[in-house]
C-alpha positions in Angstrom: 0.1 -0.1 0.2 2.8 2.3 0.7 4.6 1.5 -2.3 1.5 2.2 -4.7 1.0 5.6 -2.6 4.9 6.8 -3.6 4.6 5.8 -7.2 1.6 7.8 -7.4 3.5 10.8 -6.1 6.5 10.6 -7.8 4.2 10.0 -10.8 2.6 12.5 -10.3 5.4 14.9 -10.0 7.1 13.7 -12.6 3.8 14.3 -14.8 3.8 18.1 -13.1 7.3 18.7 -14.0 6.6 17.2 -17.9 3.7 19.6 -18.7 5.9 22.0 -17.2 8.9 22.0 -19.1 6.8 21.1 -22.3 4.5 24.0 -21.6 7.9 26.7 -21.5 8.9 24.9 -24.5 5.6 25.8 -26.4 5.9 29.7 -25.0 9.7 30.1 -26.0 9.1 30.0 -29.6 6.7 32.9 -29.5 9.0 35.0 -27.7 11.9 34.6 -30.1 9.4 34.9 -32.8 8.6 38.5 -31.9 11.8 39.4 -31.8 12.5 38.0 -35.3 9.6 40.1 -36.0 10.7 43.3 -34.5 14.3 42.6 -35.9 12.9 41.9 -39.5 11.0 45.3 -39.2 14.1 46.8 -38.3 16.0 45.6 -41.3 13.1 46.7 -43.4 13.1 50.3 -41.7 16.9 50.4 -42.2 17.3 49.3 -46.1 14.6 51.9 -46.7 16.3 54.4 -45.2 19.9 53.0 -46.7 17.9 53.9 -50.1 18.0 57.6 -49.5 21.6 57.6 -49.3 23.5 60.7 -50.4 20.1 62.7 -50.5 20.4 66.6 -49.6 20.1 67.9 -46.6 17.2 71.0 -46.1 15.9 72.3 -42.6 12.7 72.1 -43.2 11.9 69.9 -45.8 8.2 68.9 -46.6 6.6 65.2 -45.1 6.1 63.3 -48.0 8.8 64.1 -50.3 12.5 62.3 -51.3 14.3 65.2 -53.0 15.8 66.6 -49.6 15.3 65.3 -46.1 15.7 67.3 -42.5 16.6 64.7 -39.8 12.8 64.2 -38.9 11.1 64.6 -42.4 13.4 61.5 -43.5 13.2 59.3 -40.1 9.0 59.9 -40.9 9.6 58.9 -44.1 11.1 55.9 -43.5 9.1 54.4 -40.8 5.6 55.3 -42.9 6.7 53.5 -45.8 7.4 50.6 -43.5 3.4 51.2 -42.2 4.4 53.1 -38.7 3.2 56.6 -38.5 4.9 58.9 -36.0 4.7 63.0 -35.9 6.6 65.3 -38.1 9.0 67.0 -35.8 11.9 65.3 -33.6 10.2 66.6 -30.3 7.3 65.2 -30.8 8.8 61.9 -31.9 11.0 61.5 -28.7 7.3 61.3 -27.0 6.3 58.3 -28.8 6.9 54.1 -28.6 8.6 53.1 -25.4 11.3 54.3 -23.9 15.1 52.9 -24.3 18.0 53.5 -22.2 21.5 54.0 -24.3 22.8 50.9 -23.2 19.7 48.9 -24.3 19.3 50.6 -28.3 18.6 47.7 -31.2 18.4 48.4 -34.7 15.5 50.5 -35.3 15.4 52.7 -32.4 15.1 56.3 -32.5 18.0 58.4 -31.2 17.5 61.6 -29.8 19.8 64.6 -29.6 20.1 68.2 -28.7 23.1 69.2 -30.5 22.9 73.1 -29.5 22.8 71.9 -25.5 20.0 74.4 -25.0 18.0 71.5 -23.0 15.5 71.5 -26.4 15.5 67.8 -28.9 16.6 68.8 -32.2 18.3 65.8 -34.2 17.0 61.9 -34.6 18.4 59.6 -36.4 17.8 55.7 -36.7 20.3 53.2 -34.7 21.2 50.4 -37.0 23.4 48.6 -34.6 26.7 48.3 -34.6 27.4 51.3 -33.2 26.0 53.0 -35.9 23.3 55.5 -36.9 21.4 56.5 -40.2 20.5 60.4 -40.2 20.9 63.3 -42.4 22.1 66.7 -41.4 23.5 69.7 -42.3 24.4 70.9 -46.0 26.5 69.1 -48.3 26.1 66.0 -46.3 23.2 65.0 -46.2 21.6 61.0 -45.5 24.5 59.5 -44.2 25.6 56.6 -42.0 27.9 57.6 -38.8 29.4 56.1 -36.1 27.8 56.6 -32.7 29.7 56.8 -29.9 31.9 59.2 -29.0 29.7 61.6 -32.1 28.4 64.8 -30.9 24.8 62.8 -31.1 26.2 61.1 -28.4 27.6 63.4 -26.3 24.2 65.6 -26.4 21.9 62.3 -26.5 18.3 63.0 -24.7 16.5 59.9 -25.5 15.8 56.9 -27.9 12.3 55.6 -28.2 11.3 51.9 -30.0 8.1 52.3 -32.3 8.9 49.0 -33.5 
């Protein structure tokens, strides 16, 4: 009688553990799939932006045109081409999505800076991963890829937002 009780207890524990481990194995791929979807969306956003490398910079460039961009019209255009609506100005863009610390940046995150050091966000770029940012600034440079760490945008970093 005692052996039967022990057997049932051990069998119950084994069954519970099997269900627990099987359940976590079933849940894990969904998390990985969500990360893959975000990564592929980020890849698409970056690929779209890279199509405009060299396009001239123009402060106050109109939304939706591709002959010239300022930093926020560029990010707005690139994200919109990938089905994501964000506001027109860098200050407004800095309020959407989820706040991300500099140490947690992922490809596709928006990076915001105060290059005038006056307490007002005035620049936005798209973090590409690998310590690079895709953005546009200054007449004569236009849409370009820049190293992030140690740059003006890093030194005047205010916030980053994840909208993907």
